[in-house]
N, C-alpha and C positions, 0 to 999 in steps of 0.2 A: 055309693059310700060319700058323704057330703066331706067337702074341704076344710081343715082345720083353720080357723080365723082367728088371729090376733085381737082380742077384746080391745074395741076402742072407745070404751067409754071412760069416763074419768077415773075411777078406781084402778083399771086395768092399766091405762097408760101411767097412772102415777106410780104403781108398783113397778113395771118396767123400767120406767125412767130412773126411779130408786136403784133398781137391781144393777143399772148398768152404771152408775155412778157408783155404786160399791164395788163394783167388779174391778173399776179402774182404779179404785182407791187400794184395793189388795193387791193388784198387780203391781203398783207402784209402791205398796209398802214391801213385797218381797224383792222386787228387783233392786230399788235403791237400797233395802238394808245389807243385800249381798254384795253389791258394788261397795258400799262403804266399808264394809269388813275386809274386801279385798283390797281396797286401797290402803286402810291402816297395816294388813299384814305385808304389803308391798312396801310401805314405807320401814317397817320392821326388818324386812329382808335387806333392805338399802342401806340404814342405818346399823344394824348389828351384825350383818353377814357382809353382804358385796363391799361395803365401803372399808370396814375391817380390814377384809381379805386384801384390797387394793394397797392398803397402808402398810400391812404385813411384807406384802411382796415387793414394796418399794423400800421398806426398811432392809429386807434381806439383801437387795442389791447393794444399799449403802453399806451395810456391815461387811460385805464379803470385799467391797471396794477399799474399805480400812484396814482390813485384816493384812492385805498385803502392804498397803502402805507402812503398818507397823514393824512387819518384818524386814522391810529396807532399812529401818532405822534401828532395829537391834543388831543388823549384819554390819551398819556402819560403825555403830558404836564400838562393837566387838569387846575385847578385854581392856580397853582403855580407862583409866581411874578417872580420867577428865569428863568421859563422857558416861561414867555409871550411872548417874541421874537419868539421864536420857534414855539409856538401856533399860533401865529399871521401869520408867514412867512406860516406854513402847511395850513392854513385858506385860505389865498390867492391862494396857489398851488391847493388847493382842488377846490376852485371855477375855476380856469382857467382850470385843466384837466376836469373838469364837462362840461364848454363849449367847449372844444375841443372835447370831446366826443360827444355832441349835434350836433355839426358842421361836424362830420365825419358822423354821421347817416345820416344829410340831406343830404349831397355827395353822400351816397350809393343810392342803389336803394330803394325808401322810401315805393315801393308797395310789396317789398318780403318779405316773412313770416318770415325770420331771422332776418331781418330790424326790423320788428314791435315786435318780441319777445325782441330783444335788446331793444329797446325804452321802451316797458312795463317794463323789468327787471329793467332797470337803474332808472325808477320811484320807483320801489319796493325798490331798493337798497337804493336811496336817503331817502326814507321813514324811514327805518331802522336806517341809520345812523344817521337822525335827533332826532329820538326817543332815539338813544344811548347817543348823547351829551345831551339832555334836560332830563335825567334820572335821579332820586335824588339819587340812589344808586348804589353803584358799582355791586351787582348782577344784578338788572336792566339792568346796562349798558352794562356789560359783555354779557347778553342775548341777547340784540338787536345786538351787534356788530358781536357777533357768527353767528345770521341768516344772516347778511348783508355780510360776508367776504364768509360764503358757499355759499350764492346766487352766489357772484361774481365768486368764482371758481368752482362750480359745473352748473353753468348756463351761466352767462355772457361771461366768458373769452372762453368757450368752443364754444358759438353761434359767438363770435368775432373771433376765430380761424376757425371756417367754413366759414363764410364770408371771411377771408383772403384767404383760401384755394379755393373758388369759383373764387376769383377774379385773382389768380395767374394762375387758370387754364384758366379763360377766356384768359390772358395774353398769356399763351402758345398756347392756340388756335390761336390767332390773329397772332402769330409769324408763326405757321405752315402753315396756310391759305397764309400768305404773301409768304412763302417758296415755296409753290405749285405755285403759279403764277409767282413767279420768274423764277421757273425751266421751265414753259411754255413759258414764255418770250422769256428766252433767246434760248430755241430749235427754237422758231419763228423765232427770227433774225438771228440764224445760217442756219436753214433750209431753209427758205423762202428767206432770205436774200441772202444766198449763189446760192440758185436757179436762182434768180432775176441776180445775177451777173453773174452767167455761162450763163443764155441766152442773156445778154449783149454781153458777150465776144463771144459767139457763134454767134450773128449776126453781130457782128464786122467782125469775120473771115469770114462768108458767103459772106457778101457784099463785101470784100476785093476781095476773090478769083472770083467772078461772075462778078465784074464790074473793077477789076483791078485797084482797088484804095486801097491804103495801110492803110490810116487811115481815120475815120469819126469822126471829132472833137464833134458834138454831142453826138453821143455811147459814145466816152471815158469821157465827161463829164457826162452823166447818169450813166456809168460804176461806175466812182469815187465815183458820190455820192452815189450811192446804197451800195457800199462797207463802205462808210464812215459811213452810217446809222447802216449797220449790225454789225460793229466792235464797234461803238459808243453806239448803245443799249445794246449790250453785256457787256463793260465795265461798263455802267451806272447801269444796273442791278446786276453785281456783287460787284461795288463798294459800293453800299448804302445797300446792305445787309451785307457785312463783316462790316459797319459803325454800321447799327443798331446792329448786332448780338455783336460787340464789346462792344458796349453801353449796352447790355444787360450783358455780361459777368464781364464786368468790372466796370459796373456803376449800372445798376437796381438790379442783382442778388444780389450782396453785399449789397446795400442799404436795400433791402427787409430782408435781413438775420440779418443785423446790428440792422435794427427796431427790429426785434424779440429778438435779443441777449439783445438789450437795456430793451426791454420791462419785459424781463427775469431778468435781474439785478435788476430793480426796485421790482419786485415781490419777488426775493430773499431776497432785502435788507429789504423789510417789514416784513418777516418772522422773522427779528432780533425783531422788535416791536411787532410783534404778540405773540412771545415767551414770552413777559414780561407781555404785557396785559391779556394773557390766564393762567398768574400764572405758567410760565414754563412748558407749555404743551411739550412732547418730539417730538409730530409730527412736531412741526415748526422747530426745531434742525434738524430732518431729511431730511424736505423739503429744508431747506436751502442749506444743503449738498450736496441733489441731484441736485439742480439748479445751483450752484456753479460749480458742476463738469462739467456741459453743457458749461457754461462760459469759462472754462479751456480748454474744448475741449477734455474731458475724452472718450475714444473709446465707453464705456458702457453707455454712457450718454443716456436718453431719456429726451426730452425735456418737455413731457407731465408728470402729477403729479398725484397723488390719493388723495382722500379725507380721511377723517380719518376714515371712513368705508372701506376703501381699493379698492372703486371703481375708475377706471379711468376715470377722467374728460376731458382731451384733449388727443389729438393725434397728433403725429410729423407729421408735414407737409412740403411736398417738397417745395422747394424755387426755382424758375425760375433761369435758368443757374446751372452751374457748382458749384455755390456758395451757400452754406447751413449752416445755424447757428449751425449745429453739428460742423463745423470746427472750432469752437472756437474763442475768441478774439485774439490769437495771430496771427494766420493766417488772419483774417479778419480785425482788429484795429490795430494791430501789438503788440510788446512785451511790449511798454509803459503803453497801456491799459491793459495787463495782470498784470503787475506790481502794478497799483493803485487798481485794484481788490485785489490782494493778501494783500494789504494793509487793505483795508476793511475787508477783513475775518478775519484779525488780531485783529482788534477792536472789529467785531462781537465775536469771541471767548472770548475776555475780558469781554465784556458785560455778556455772558452767563455765565462765570465764576462767574462773581459778582452777577449775580442773583440767581445762584446755591448755593452761599454762603448765601443767604438771604439779600446781599445788593443793594434791588431793587433801592433805591434813588440814588444811585451812578451809578447804570447801566442805569436808566433814563437819567441822566445828560449826563453820556458817550455818549450815543444812540442821544440825541436831541441837543447836545451842537454844536456851530458853530466854536469854535477854530479848529486849526491845531491839528491833534491828536484824535479828535473826530470823531464820526461815520460819522454825515452829513458833515462834512467837507472832509473827504477822500472819501465818496460817489459822493459828488459834483465832485470833482476833478477827479475821474474816470469817472462820467458821461459827464464830459467836454468833456474829451479825444476820448470816444465813438461816441459823438456827433458830434465832428469836421469830423471824419472820415466819419461818414454816412452823412453828408451834402456835403464833397467831391464826396462821390459815386454818389449822386444825381445830382450834377452838371456834373460828368463825362456821365451820361445817357443824359441829357439835350443838352450837345454840340454832343454828338453823333447823337443824334435826329436832331437837326439843321443842322449839315452836311449831312445828308441823304437827309432832305428835301432840302437843296441847291442843292444837286447831281442831284435830281429828277425834279428841275425846268426847265420849259418849256417843258419838255418831253410828255406833253400831248397833244402839236401841233408841236412840230420839226420833228417828222415822217411825219406828214401830207405836211409840206413842202417842205421836201425832196425829197418826193416821188412826190408831184405834180409838180414839177422841172423836175423829170425823164419822166412823163407822158407827160409834156410840150416839152421834148427833143426828145422824140422818133418819133414823126411827122416831126420836122425838119430834124431828120437822114434819114428817108425812105422817104421824098416826092420829093427830087430832083431824087431820082433813078426812082421813080413810073413816074415820067415826061418823062421820056426818053422812055415810051412805048407808050405816046400818040400820 
């Protein structure tokens, strides 16, 4: 049986060359389109799922921290007519933070064990706070309040921090998957796109030599389209990657870190009130000092704290991107926020000095008052500065996300259009030469 030989005459070689070129174009079309669709979907996952979940978890931690801070204000205001406005304000904020925490839990994965634990724990916390506010005697009120605040710090905040860490890990994983897809897409655009361009150029040169014709307009157009696609796809992949990475590093990462610092600030401020409610328990003085060190960015800072038994109740959590809450207020929010926190620290120290001297009523008025120089005023002034920067960082990420989405617009079908034109131009380029052999 004679061996089958590939035709080496000009028509056979031309058909083979054209078929190989078309096959590479089809492979490039299929793979690049799928990769572009995958990148688009991964950007959507980051922007519409992973990042919002991370923000929700950070917001939950903040809401829980402020929830307990408002309780101390309510207890300290008591039934005093002078502090009635402070009590009303604290009750309003307490309800608002409770609603905020409920909403955040609903937005979280409702079926996860940690969310269920938080929902159950928050119900118990509210029950203890209700009992504390309704208790007829100071001893009973202190007992219920102690149970509530211990529950918050030993169970609710650690669970909320775990939820925050899980959401940030999912965000990191989403970025990593997108980065891998981008790398693959860039390699496909460069290698297969380059191979297609090289084949088209070789076909142009071969036809020019074999048929003594210098230019083939259809092949020139196909080559230009293929080169345009390879370069544009590479640029688009790199551009949206840089846009979303910048959004993470200058927007989302600092936003999450600032949310953590803001929650820490509320928890530290609550220690001022806890010191008074607990009749000058030194633990809260030390806890405030440790948390304040984290806010000012001391190198030895450990954002977690311990309960009065010395047990660690939270663990330092990594923050997506280079931004970390351990960087402190100056780097993340600017010197103005640091200065405002220093003002609150000074008021805090005055309150503790009054309490230690037995002048508790004066300390309570200084803590709950809303005039300039009072603790509540200075803390609100500090919180406004950090809240403004936090919102700016969120907006920075939103802008970067929109820019990345705009950059990818149309790229689920642009490769198909360009390569369909290339596939249509190939027969136009070679048919006149094949007809010469009929």
